[in-house]
C-alpha positions as CSV (number, residue, x, y, z in Angstrom):
1,X,113.5,129.0,92.0
2,X,116.2,126.8,92.2
3,X,115.7,123.3,92.8
4,X,118.1,121.6,95.8
5,X,118.9,117.3,96.4
6,X,120.9,118.4,100.2
7,X,117.8,116.4,101.6
8,X,114.7,116.8,100.5
9,X,113.5,117.8,97.4
10,X,112.7,121.6,98.5
11,X,112.4,124.4,96.4
12,X,114.1,127.7,97.5
13,X,113.3,131.6,97.0
14,X,116.1,133.8,96.2
15,X,113.9,136.6,96.9
16,X,113.7,135.0,100.6
17,X,117.2,134.7,100.7
18,X,118.0,137.6,100.0
19,X,115.7,139.3,102.1
20,X,117.2,137.6,104.9
21,X,120.7,138.0,104.0
22,X,120.2,141.9,104.3
23,X,117.8,141.8,107.4
24,X,120.5,140.3,109.1
25,X,123.2,141.8,107.4
26,X,121.4,145.1,109.2
27,X,121.2,143.0,112.4
28,X,124.7,142.2,113.4
29,X,125.9,145.5,112.0
30,X,124.0,147.9,113.6
31,X,124.3,146.1,116.5
32,X,128.5,146.0,116.0
33,X,128.1,149.9,115.9
34,X,126.5,150.3,118.6
35,X,128.3,147.7,120.7
36,X,131.4,149.1,119.7
37,X,130.1,153.0,120.9
38,X,128.6,152.0,124.1
39,X,132.1,150.9,124.8
40,X,134.2,153.9,123.9
41,X,135.8,152.5,120.9
42,X,135.0,153.0,117.4
43,X,133.6,149.6,115.1
44,X,136.6,148.2,113.7
45,X,136.1,147.7,109.9
46,X,137.6,144.4,110.4
47,X,134.8,142.9,112.4
48,X,132.3,145.0,109.9
49,X,133.8,143.1,107.2
50,X,133.3,139.8,108.6
51,X,129.9,140.1,110.0
52,X,128.7,141.2,105.7
53,X,130.6,139.0,104.7
54,X,129.2,135.8,107.3
55,X,125.5,137.9,106.3
56,X,125.8,138.4,102.5
57,X,126.8,134.6,101.9
58,X,122.6,133.3,103.3
59,X,122.0,134.8,99.8
60,X,123.5,131.7,98.3
61,X,121.7,129.5,100.6
62,X,119.4,127.9,97.7
63,X,121.8,127.6,95.0
64,X,124.8,126.7,97.6
65,X,124.3,125.5,100.8
66,X,127.2,123.7,102.1
67,X,129.7,127.0,100.1
68,X,126.9,128.6,103.0
69,X,127.8,127.4,106.1
70,X,131.9,126.7,105.7
71,X,131.2,131.0,105.3
72,X,128.9,131.1,108.1
73,X,131.0,128.8,109.7
74,X,134.7,130.7,109.2
75,X,133.3,133.8,109.6
76,X,132.1,133.5,113.7
77,X,135.4,132.5,114.8
78,X,137.1,134.9,112.9
79,X,135.4,137.8,113.9
80,X,136.1,137.1,117.9
81,X,139.3,136.1,117.0
82,X,140.4,139.6,114.1
83,X,138.1,141.5,116.3
84,X,138.0,143.7,119.9
85,X,134.7,144.3,120.0
86,X,133.1,140.5,120.8
87,X,129.9,141.2,120.9
88,X,127.4,138.4,121.7
89,X,124.8,139.6,118.6
90,X,127.5,138.2,116.6
91,X,126.0,134.3,117.4
92,X,123.1,135.7,115.1
93,X,125.1,135.1,112.0
94,X,125.2,131.5,113.0
95,X,121.7,131.1,114.6
96,X,119.9,132.8,111.4
97,X,121.6,130.7,109.1
98,X,121.3,127.4,110.9
99,X,117.9,128.1,111.7
100,X,117.2,129.0,107.8
101,X,118.7,126.0,106.4
102,X,116.9,123.9,108.3
103,X,113.4,126.0,108.0
104,X,113.9,124.4,104.3
105,X,114.3,120.9,105.0
106,X,118.3,120.6,104.8
107,X,120.0,118.5,107.1
108,X,123.8,118.4,106.2
109,X,124.3,122.2,105.8
110,X,123.1,122.9,109.5
111,X,125.7,119.7,110.8
112,X,128.5,121.6,108.5
113,X,127.5,125.2,110.3
114,X,127.7,124.2,113.3
115,X,131.0,121.8,113.0
116,X,133.0,124.3,111.0
117,X,131.9,126.9,114.1
118,X,132.9,124.9,116.9
119,X,136.0,123.0,115.2
120,X,137.4,126.6,114.9
121,X,136.6,127.4,118.4
122,X,137.9,124.6,120.0
123,X,141.2,125.1,117.7
124,X,141.6,128.7,119.1
125,X,140.5,127.6,123.0
126,X,143.8,125.0,122.6
127,X,145.9,128.1,122.1
128,X,144.2,130.5,124.5
129,X,141.7,128.1,127.2
130,X,139.5,130.2,128.9
131,X,136.9,128.1,130.7
132,X,134.1,130.2,131.6
133,X,134.6,131.3,127.7
134,X,134.5,127.9,126.6
135,X,131.7,127.0,128.5
136,X,129.6,130.0,126.8
137,X,130.8,128.8,123.4
138,X,129.6,125.3,123.9
139,X,126.3,126.5,125.2
140,X,125.6,128.9,122.6
141,X,126.7,126.0,119.9
142,X,124.5,123.3,121.5
143,X,121.8,125.8,122.0
144,X,121.4,126.7,118.3
145,X,121.8,122.9,117.3
146,X,119.1,121.9,119.2
147,X,116.6,124.5,117.8
148,X,117.8,124.0,114.4
149,X,117.0,120.0,115.0
150,X,113.5,121.0,115.9
151,X,113.0,123.2,112.9
152,X,114.0,120.4,110.6
153,X,111.4,117.9,112.4
154,X,109.2,120.5,111.9
155,X,109.5,121.0,108.3
156,X,109.9,117.6,107.3
157,X,106.4,117.2,109.1
158,X,104.8,119.6,107.0
159,X,106.5,118.3,104.2
160,X,105.2,115.0,104.9
161,X,101.7,116.2,105.2
162,X,101.8,118.1,102.0
163,X,102.8,115.2,99.9
164,X,99.9,113.1,102.3
165,X,97.7,115.6,101.2
166,X,98.6,116.3,97.7
167,X,98.6,112.0,97.1
168,X,94.9,111.9,98.5
169,X,93.5,114.4,96.4
170,X,95.4,112.8,92.9
171,X,93.7,109.4,94.7
172,X,90.5,111.4,94.8
173,X,90.9,112.5,91.5
174,X,91.8,109.2,90.1
175,X,88.6,107.2,91.7
176,X,86.7,110.2,90.8
177,X,87.8,109.5,87.0
178,X,87.5,106.1,87.3
179,X,83.9,105.9,88.3
180,X,83.2,108.9,85.8
181,X,84.2,106.4,82.9
182,X,82.3,102.8,84.4
183,X,78.9,105.1,84.6
184,X,79.9,106.5,80.9
185,X,80.1,103.0,79.8
186,X,77.0,101.2,82.0
187,X,75.1,104.1,80.5
188,X,76.1,102.9,76.8
189,X,75.5,99.4,77.9
190,X,72.1,100.0,79.1
191,X,71.6,102.5,75.5
192,X,72.9,100.3,73.1
193,X,70.9,97.6,74.2
194,X,67.7,99.7,74.6
195,X,68.0,100.9,70.9
196,X,69.6,98.3,69.4
197,X,67.0,95.8,70.2
198,X,63.9,97.8,70.4
199,X,65.1,99.5,66.9
200,X,64.9,96.3,65.4
201,X,62.0,94.7,66.5
202,X,60.0,98.2,64.9
203,X,62.0,97.7,62.0
204,X,61.1,94.4,61.6
205,X,56.9,94.7,62.2
206,X,57.8,98.0,60.1
207,X,58.8,96.0,57.2
208,X,55.9,93.1,58.0
209,X,53.3,96.4,58.0
210,X,54.6,97.4,54.3
211,X,54.1,93.8,52.6
212,X,50.9,93.0,54.5
213,X,48.4,93.7,52.1
214,X,45.5,92.6,54.6
215,X,44.6,96.2,56.9
216,X,43.9,93.9,59.5
217,X,47.5,92.3,59.4
218,X,48.8,95.5,59.0
219,X,47.2,96.9,62.3
220,X,48.7,94.2,64.4
221,X,51.9,95.4,63.1
222,X,51.5,99.0,64.0
223,X,50.1,98.0,67.3
224,X,52.9,96.0,67.9
225,X,55.3,98.7,67.1
226,X,52.9,101.2,68.8
227,X,53.7,98.6,72.5
228,X,58.0,98.6,71.8
229,X,58.2,101.9,71.5
230,X,56.0,102.7,74.8
231,X,58.5,100.3,76.3
232,X,61.7,102.2,74.0
233,X,60.7,105.2,75.7
234,X,60.6,104.1,79.1
235,X,63.6,102.2,79.5
236,X,65.0,105.6,77.8
237,X,63.9,107.9,80.4
238,X,65.2,106.2,83.1
239,X,68.7,106.2,81.1
240,X,67.9,109.7,80.9
241,X,67.1,109.8,84.5
242,X,70.3,109.3,85.6
243,X,72.3,111.0,83.3
244,X,70.4,113.9,85.1
245,X,70.8,112.6,88.9
246,X,67.2,112.0,88.7
247,X,65.7,109.6,91.8
248,X,63.1,107.2,91.9
249,X,60.6,109.3,93.6
250,X,60.9,111.5,90.6
251,X,59.2,108.4,88.5
252,X,62.3,106.6,87.2
253,X,61.2,103.4,85.7
254,X,63.8,100.6,87.4
255,X,65.7,98.5,85.3
256,X,64.2,95.4,83.8
257,X,65.1,92.1,86.4
258,X,65.1,88.1,85.2
259,X,61.4,88.4,86.0
260,X,61.1,90.2,82.5
261,X,62.1,87.4,80.6
262,X,59.0,85.9,79.7
263,X,58.0,89.0,78.5
264,X,61.3,89.6,76.0
265,X,61.1,86.2,74.3
266,X,57.6,86.9,73.5
267,X,58.2,90.2,72.3
268,X,60.8,89.1,70.6
269,X,58.9,86.2,68.5
270,X,56.8,88.5,67.1
271,X,57.7,89.4,63.6
272,X,60.8,86.8,64.3
273,X,61.5,83.5,64.2
274,X,59.6,81.3,67.2
275,X,62.2,81.7,70.6
276,X,61.3,79.6,73.7
277,X,62.2,80.2,77.3
278,X,63.1,77.6,79.9
279,X,64.0,77.4,83.1
280,X,65.8,74.3,84.3
281,X,64.4,72.1,81.5
282,X,60.7,73.1,81.6
283,X,59.1,75.8,80.0
284,X,58.6,79.3,81.4
285,X,55.2,81.6,80.6
286,X,54.9,84.1,82.4
287,X,57.3,86.3,86.2
288,X,56.7,83.3,88.1
289,X,58.1,81.0,86.5
290,X,61.8,82.9,86.6
291,X,63.4,82.6,89.8
292,X,63.9,85.8,91.7
293,X,67.7,86.7,92.3
294,X,69.5,90.3,93.1
295,X,68.6,93.1,91.0
296,X,72.6,93.0,89.9
297,X,72.3,89.4,87.6
298,X,68.6,89.6,87.7
299,X,69.3,93.4,84.7
300,X,72.6,91.3,83.5
301,X,70.6,88.3,82.9
302,X,67.7,90.5,80.8
303,X,70.7,92.9,78.9
304,X,72.3,89.2,77.8
305,X,69.4,87.9,76.9
306,X,68.3,91.3,74.8
307,X,70.9,91.6,72.8
308,X,71.3,88.0,72.4
309,X,67.7,87.7,70.7
310,X,69.0,91.5,69.0
311,X,72.0,89.5,66.9
312,X,69.6,86.7,66.1
313,X,67.3,89.5,64.4
314,X,70.1,91.1,62.8
315,X,72.5,88.8,61.7
316,X,71.2,85.1,61.4
317,X,68.7,83.6,59.2
318,X,67.7,81.0,62.3
319,X,64.1,79.4,62.4
320,X,63.8,79.2,66.2
321,X,65.9,80.6,69.1
322,X,66.1,78.4,72.6
323,X,66.8,80.3,76.3
324,X,67.8,77.7,78.6
325,X,67.8,79.4,82.1
326,X,69.7,77.0,84.5
327,X,69.9,77.6,88.0
328,X,72.6,76.6,90.8
329,X,72.7,77.2,94.5
330,X,74.9,80.1,93.9
331,X,75.4,81.4,89.5
332,X,72.5,80.9,87.0
333,X,73.1,80.4,83.3
334,X,71.9,81.2,80.4
335,X,72.1,79.9,76.8
336,X,70.6,81.5,74.1
337,X,71.0,79.2,70.8
338,X,69.7,79.4,66.8
339,X,69.6,76.9,64.0
340,X,70.6,79.9,61.4
341,X,74.0,80.3,59.9
342,X,76.9,82.5,61.2
343,X,80.0,83.3,59.9
344,X,82.9,80.7,61.4
345,X,84.7,83.9,63.1
346,X,82.3,86.4,64.1
347,X,83.7,90.0,64.9
348,X,83.1,90.8,68.6
349,X,81.1,94.4,68.2
350,X,79.8,96.8,70.8
351,X,76.5,93.9,71.6
352,X,79.3,91.3,71.9
353,X,81.7,93.4,73.8
354,X,78.3,94.6,75.9
355,X,77.5,90.6,76.6
356,X,81.0,90.2,78.0
357,X,81.4,93.4,80.2
358,X,78.3,92.9,82.0
359,X,79.1,89.1,82.8
360,X,82.6,89.4,84.2
361,X,81.4,92.8,85.6
362,X,79.7,90.1,88.2
363,X,82.9,87.8,88.5
364,X,80.7,85.7,85.8
365,X,82.1,83.9,82.3
366,X,80.9,84.6,79.1
367,X,81.3,82.6,75.6
368,X,79.9,83.4,71.9
369,X,80.3,80.9,69.4
370,X,79.1,78.8,66.5
371,X,77.0,75.7,67.0
372,X,78.9,72.4,66.4
373,X,75.8,71.4,64.3
374,X,74.5,74.5,62.8
375,X,73.5,78.6,64.1
376,X,75.5,80.0,67.3
377,X,75.0,80.3,70.8
378,X,75.7,82.5,73.4
379,X,76.4,81.4,77.3
380,X,77.0,83.1,80.2
381,X,77.1,82.2,84.0
382,X,76.8,84.9,86.7
383,X,77.2,84.3,90.3
384,X,73.7,85.1,92.4
385,X,74.0,85.9,96.2
386,X,70.8,84.1,97.1
387,X,71.1,86.2,100.4
388,X,70.8,89.8,98.9
């Protein structure tokens, strides 16, 4: 395959060019022999040679289109000047050459072939003008040029359609990859939040059960572990249900929302530092104390608080944690602050990164860092559309 830049970026088949050249050669030589014998004369060698040379040049359409155009443009007038048969079939040479060039999208080569042919015929008519012959030559060249123009437009249209189809396919593939990546990241955040939070609770309760000598107190710790693992299994089933493309009708549990924050806070306080939840400054102890909000914002809010409380248990020696929810007409702000000790420049691992991604995905803001008076603070502001 040879690539040309005559007009476009078209790839030519050398085999196809050779086939066109062979068929054209046989057709032209056969017609020349037929018309010569029909007129009672033997075919002239020079006429056969000119026709064969012009048809053979079609092999080079893909590699040197301009050379082919000039060769065809020269051979056709030379045939009529050198021979005596003057068969109309010789015009097939120019017709096939121009159509082949136009069909593969060439612009300059067909014009050159027609221009060379017309120019030489015009020079010949200047020496021996024949009105009928001149009119016939003009008609042939105009008809061939018109057909070539139509064919070129069709080839250009098909090429543009193929390009649009390829671009659309590339766009669909890129969109599918983007969505798959986003879904993988979302599931990774869900698994991290569920496992990190609940396993840390199990670890705290298990440690308490090991160190408590009173069987009743150990039993309480085991009951807490049972409740936590039950919630963990429920959320894992919901997340795995997404992976299996299971719908809610098959029992997939919904993603926790803001109404479950009081339950989350109570669970986090078991075996850890006391956690206090307030909404606009007032204590919130039940689901009804937390204002309703759209599912995306509620889920993000829940996960951010869950991860922040997990980090407190895992990395802080805090003795108290404050979860403050502040509502606005078009946004909600949550702040999780503790009084423990934190490194001056905490490393943003998967937990902080996941919280930041949840906030920014909804068009919100996120910040985390040490507090001026000691401890650590996580703050996120999430836009909320109350009409949803």
